[in-house]
Each structure stands twice: as C-alpha cells, then as structure tokens.
C-alpha atoms as one frame of an Amber mdcrd trajectory, in Angstrom:
protein
 147.385 278.950 -43.582 146.144 276.861 -40.629 148.421 276.048 -37.698 149.876
 272.529 -37.567 147.723 270.228 -35.449 149.210 269.141 -32.158 149.322 265.373
 -31.577 147.311 263.728 -28.821 149.836 263.047 -26.040 149.447 260.027 -23.774
 151.634 260.185 -20.679 152.980 256.755 -19.759 154.391 256.162 -16.303 154.882
 253.572 -13.588 157.081 252.937 -10.597 160.513 251.395 -10.933 160.318 247.759
 -12.012 156.738 248.077 -13.259 157.660 247.189 -16.851 156.966 250.600 -18.347
 159.494 250.055 -21.163 157.877 246.741 -22.094 154.561 248.550 -22.493 156.036
 251.472 -24.463 157.755 248.987 -26.792 154.353 247.465 -27.561 153.049 250.882
 -28.631 156.171 251.391 -30.755 155.517 248.112 -32.615 152.105 249.561 -33.535
 153.809 252.501 -35.242 153.356 255.009 -32.431 156.130 257.483 -31.641 157.483
 257.077 -28.102 159.232 260.074 -26.570 161.173 258.554 -23.676 162.411 260.869
 -20.931 164.996 258.274 -19.837 166.480 258.119 -23.349 166.565 261.917 -23.555
 168.244 262.050 -20.126 171.081 259.945 -21.545 171.297 261.964 -24.776 171.618
 265.366 -23.065 174.722 264.212 -21.147 176.533 262.711 -24.137 180.205 263.824
 -24.424 179.303 266.253 -27.214 176.678 268.034 -25.096 177.461 271.149 -23.015
 175.463 269.792 -20.085 178.132 267.159 -19.377 180.720 269.908 -18.830 178.304
 271.646 -16.444 177.904 268.439 -14.451 181.676 267.991 -14.212 182.013 271.568
 -12.992 179.316 270.971 -10.370 180.282 267.505  -9.132 183.904 266.915 -10.171
 185.758 264.999 -12.893 185.368 261.713 -10.993 181.806 261.444 -12.369 183.374
 260.558 -15.731 184.562 257.081 -16.653 188.366 257.217 -16.641 189.130 254.118
 -18.682 187.720 251.601 -21.122 185.827 252.099 -24.392 183.460 254.623 -22.797
 186.190 256.790 -21.251 185.033 260.388 -20.833 181.331 259.514 -20.627 179.174
 259.982 -17.553 179.667 257.388 -14.825 176.050 257.124 -13.701 176.881 254.885
 -10.756 179.367 257.443  -9.417 176.892 260.297  -9.834 174.110 258.259  -8.225
 176.394 257.594  -5.250 177.015 261.338  -4.805 173.353 262.309  -4.745 172.072
 259.135  -3.027 172.207 260.532   0.525 172.594 264.268  -0.153 169.330 266.036
  -0.858 171.083 269.329  -1.680 173.220 267.705  -4.377 170.196 265.862  -5.722
 168.343 269.164  -6.108 171.417 270.686  -7.763 171.500 267.829 -10.273 167.793
 268.192 -11.001 168.148 271.941 -11.567 170.757 271.223 -14.255 169.129 268.191
 -15.865 165.434 268.987 -15.931 165.450 272.104 -18.172 167.618 270.350 -20.784
 165.443 267.244 -20.732 162.208 269.244 -20.936 163.433 271.265 -23.926 164.291
 268.121 -25.898 161.134 266.375 -24.791 158.844 269.162 -26.006 160.683 269.388
 -29.331 160.264 265.654 -29.918 156.572 265.736 -28.972 155.957 268.530 -31.466
 157.841 266.660 -34.202 155.896 263.397 -33.731 154.189 262.186 -36.897 152.081
 259.292 -35.563 148.330 259.610 -34.871 149.125 260.111 -31.202 152.383 260.089
 -29.222 153.475 258.359 -26.025 155.401 260.469 -23.499 157.137 257.894 -21.315
 158.547 259.202 -18.037 159.102 257.452 -14.692 158.498 260.761 -12.867 155.665
 261.989 -15.097 153.574 263.281 -12.197 156.425 264.183  -9.854 158.028 266.462
 -12.485 154.635 267.784 -13.644 155.143 266.475 -17.186 151.497 265.405 -17.212
 150.678 269.043 -17.993 151.693 268.260 -21.592 149.410 265.196 -21.796 145.748
 264.794 -22.605 145.608 261.379 -20.907 147.842 259.398 -18.568 148.428 255.642
 -18.609 149.861 254.072 -15.456 151.639 250.717 -15.641 150.733 249.114 -12.340
 152.181 246.198 -10.363 152.283 245.451  -6.613 155.195 247.015  -4.718 156.566
 243.549  -3.915 156.854 242.877  -7.651 158.622 246.222  -8.206 161.223 245.357
  -5.557 161.838 241.826  -6.823 162.100 242.872 -10.493 164.434 245.798  -9.770
 166.761 243.737  -7.573 166.947 241.027 -10.231 167.421 243.480 -13.123 169.886
 245.925 -11.555 171.610 243.756  -8.957 170.980 246.320  -6.211 170.119 245.938
  -2.542 166.580 246.175  -1.223 167.652 249.329   0.657 168.533 251.043  -2.618
 165.243 249.995  -4.182 163.392 251.284  -1.107 165.189 254.638  -1.442 164.157
 254.897  -5.096 160.566 254.000  -4.222 160.513 256.754  -1.586 161.649 259.284
  -4.215 158.716 258.332  -6.452 155.014 258.781  -5.903 153.327 255.885  -4.153
 151.320 253.338  -6.103 148.118 254.838  -4.647 149.064 258.382  -5.715 149.771
 257.301  -9.300 146.548 255.324  -9.589 144.533 258.265  -8.253 145.897 260.498
 -11.052 145.693 257.929 -13.874 143.265 258.252 -16.748 143.998 254.667 -17.783
 145.691 251.754 -16.001 147.374 248.642 -17.362 147.976 245.757 -14.933 151.461
 244.488 -15.722 151.378 241.691 -13.173 149.200 239.663 -15.549 150.841 237.117
 -17.907 153.142 238.801 -20.434 151.413 236.915 -23.263 148.246 238.970 -22.679
 150.018 242.342 -22.920 149.915 242.821 -26.730 146.141 242.406 -26.881 145.587
 244.772 -23.961 147.878 247.404 -25.498 146.092 246.946 -28.848 142.776 247.686
 -27.128 144.174 250.932 -25.692 145.694 251.711 -29.094 142.263 251.532 -30.762
 140.819 253.821 -28.112 143.639 256.353 -28.506 143.327 256.297 -32.308 139.653
 257.193 -31.969 140.464 259.982 -29.504 143.168 261.323 -31.830 140.484 262.063
 -34.416 138.690 264.414 -32.016 139.720 268.067 -31.628 142.025 268.695 -28.686
 140.677 271.024 -25.973
C-alpha cells in the first residue's frame, strides 16, 4: 500500500494590517483549506484545553475574564499588557503556546483534503513555520498603510502598532524570503482575479511530485 500523498503547502504571511485574512478568505472561497495559526492560537486556549490552566499558573488568574458571557475565558488584552514590556514573560508565553499551536497546525495540514493547502501565519518566517511549506506568499502593503489600518481596526495607539511592527520581520525581510507576493494596496475589487491567477498556478504545481 502506498503512503498517503502530502498536500502542497503554501505559506501565507504578511505584517499586521496587511490584509492577510482577506487574501486567505479568497482562497477559501475557491475551495482551498486554510490552516490559520491565529485561529489555532485561540482554540488551544479555550476553557476546555489544558493549556489555559498552564497560562493561569504562569501568569495569574487575572488573565481570565471575571464577568460577562465569556467569564473564565482568556482575557487577551490583560495577557498582552503583561508581556508588552517584559521580554522574559513574552518568551515564557511563547514557550507554552508555540508547541501546542505547532502540534495542531501540523495535524490540520496533514488532514487537508484540497488540492493544496494554505498555512496562514503572521509570524510564518519568525517562527520558522516556512519549513513546512513548499512556497511562501507574502501579502504586501507599505508600512504607513499597516499602521493606519491597524489603528482603525483595533483602536490602538501608534506606539502599540510600532511595538508590534518591531516584533515582526521588516517588510524588506519578508519580501526577500517570499516565493510569491500579492500587493494588497491595490483596489480591493482586483483581489479576486489576482488570487484566482495564483490559484491556477498552485493547482498546476499540486499535480507535480513534491521534493
């Protein structure tokens, strides 16, 4: 009996505010499985998951919402505040989160049934997730656009956006590592046709044996 074929994996990434989710949604409408590291990061800290208890033990019960319909779930704003200016705590959080996320991510990639699969991760290169990809697609916009979009979307200060940008690779670093690039500063109406063009290319590549 032959081994199951592994799907072609396209790593999708982009800096904060680049519109990475908009692009991944376009691939999803074409019937392509999207494995989203951000979604997995939320799933692994659900109240039923053991990782949430580990986070409480590490950072204290005040990282949980104490009232309202989501009482007992992770208060992301509170956790973000703890690690925002403390590199040691940030590393501690990453050491807890990353193995759990990676395990789920690899399982979902292996289970994908579409011709190829999109691995969407904001820190694809930083966390070395590109090692699981045959190609990488960078969603690119100018830094000024990233800042404006993030401030409008999240209601945060420019200082917070700047801190997030510093924690990510620079635009130049991402572009240097990209196999493919999609310019997301162009009119949104042109995005479906540009994603469809990449889709056709990836379908053709998916028919070729993986190295």
